[in-house]
N, C-alpha and C positions, 0 to 999 in steps of 0.2 A: 914410674918406679914400681910400687907393688902391684898396681892394677894395669900398667902398661902391657903386660903380656896378654892380658884378656882382651884387649881392644885392638890388636894388630890386625891388618887386613887379612882375610881368608884367601883372596886370589887377586892377582894383578895379571891382565893379559890385554892382548889387542885383537880387534876384529876389523876386517875391511868391510865397507858397506858403499853402495852406490848412492845413498842419500847424503846431501850435504848437512852441515850442522843445523842450518835454519829449517831445512825439510825434516830433519829428525825431530827437532823441537816441535814443530807444528803437528807432526805425525803422532808423536807421543801425547800431545795435548788433546788431539782428536779421538785417539783410540783408547786411551787409559782414563779411567774414572779416578776421582780424588779418594784417597783412603779415609775411611770413617768407620764408626762403629758398626753401622748396618752393612756396609760393604764387606767389612772383615767377617762379619757373622755369615753372610751369604758365601763368601769364599771358603769358609770352613766346611760348608756342605756341598761344595761344587764337585763335579766330576773331574775337573782338570787337576792336574798335579800341582801346578804353580799358577797363581794369578798375580799379574803385576798392577801396581797402582802408581799414579804419578804423585809427586810430593810438591811442597811449596817451592822447592828449589828446582830450577830448570836442569833437564838432563840428569835427574836423580829419580830412580825407580825403586819402589818398595815391593818385594816379592812376599807373598802371603801363601803359606802351605797349611796343611791340616795341623792344628795345634798352635799354641802360642809360645813364642820364644823371643824375648827381648834382645838376645844376642845374635838374631838372625841377621845376616848381611843385608845391607842397602847397596844397590848398585849405583855407583856414580860413573858418569861418562864424560870424557873429555875428547873433543874432536880435533883433529888436525888433517890437513890436506895431504893426500898421498902424492908423491912426486910425479910418477908416470901416470897419466890418465886423469879422470875426473871423479876418482873414487875419494872416500874419506877413510881415515884410520881412526877407529874409536879405542882410546885407552880406557879400559874398563877396570874398575876397582870394586871388589866386593868386600865391604868392611861393617863391622857392627856400629850401631849408634854410639856416640861418645858419651857414656854415662858414668864416667870415673867419679864425678861429683857425688854420685849416690853411694858408691862403695866407700868413698872417704867419709861421707855423713854417717853411715852406719858403723863404720869402724870408730869414728869419733864418739859416737853415742855409746858403743860397747866399752870404750876406754873409760869414759865418765861414769858409767853404771858400775864397772869394777871398781873404781876408786871409791864410789859411794858405798857400795855393798862390802868391800873387803875388810872393813873393820869388825872382824869377828863374826861376820854373818855368812852362813853357807850359801846364800843366794848369789853371792858373787860368782858362782860358777856359771849361771845362766847367760850372763853377757859374753862370757868366753864361748859358750856353746853357739850362741848366736853369731859371733864372728866366724866361727868354724863352719856354720851353716851357710854364711855369706859366700865364703871361698868355695864351698862344695857346689853351691848353686851356680856360681860364675864358671867353675871348672866343668860341670855337666852341661850347662847351657851352651858354652863354647864347643864343647865336643859334638853335641847334636847339631850346632850350626855349622861346624866344619863338615860333618857328614852330608849335610843338605846342599852345600855349595856346588858340587858337580851337577845336581839335578837342577838347581837355579841357573847355573851357567848354560846347560844345554837347552833348557826351556827358553831362556832369554834369546839365545841365538836363533832358535827355531822361530820364535815370535818375531824377531828382527828380519828374518828372511821372508816371512810372510808379509810383513809390512812393506818391505822393499818391492816384492812382486806386486802387491796391490797398488801402491802408489806410483812406482815407475812404470809398470806395464799400463796401468790406467791412464797415466799422462801421455805415454806414446801413442795410444790408440785414438786419442782425441784429435 
């Protein structure tokens, strides 16, 4: 409803890969570390443009760039077998975390505060300003995250190709 437009996917596209779904899961588990406070802090000062972290959900990757943005997209991967050959097709969706409940909570708090303060008190303006700040924050965060999406997409594909080369070429030479 009100917040749905802020939490729509940034990008949906397909990639072909030589890795199967199981190989991709194990590769991501081996190569990516779990996202945490210290790892995010190290990523902020890294020379790399984008650093990817694994999440608790399989085939879901969290990109970290310089700066903090809760609306930054998370990469969700769904694998399907390609018809000709032994490749896989990855259906990739870059979408923000679903934090609609936070927007509804802040909006509800603002409405209750306006009702409490509106009885002849000029402080009733502050909750309205807070609600305006919420929407401004969501709008700007979504705008920044939308601008970061092509970089995340390009870096993810580049990392996927490196992993393909590392694990497929390494397996063939053994």
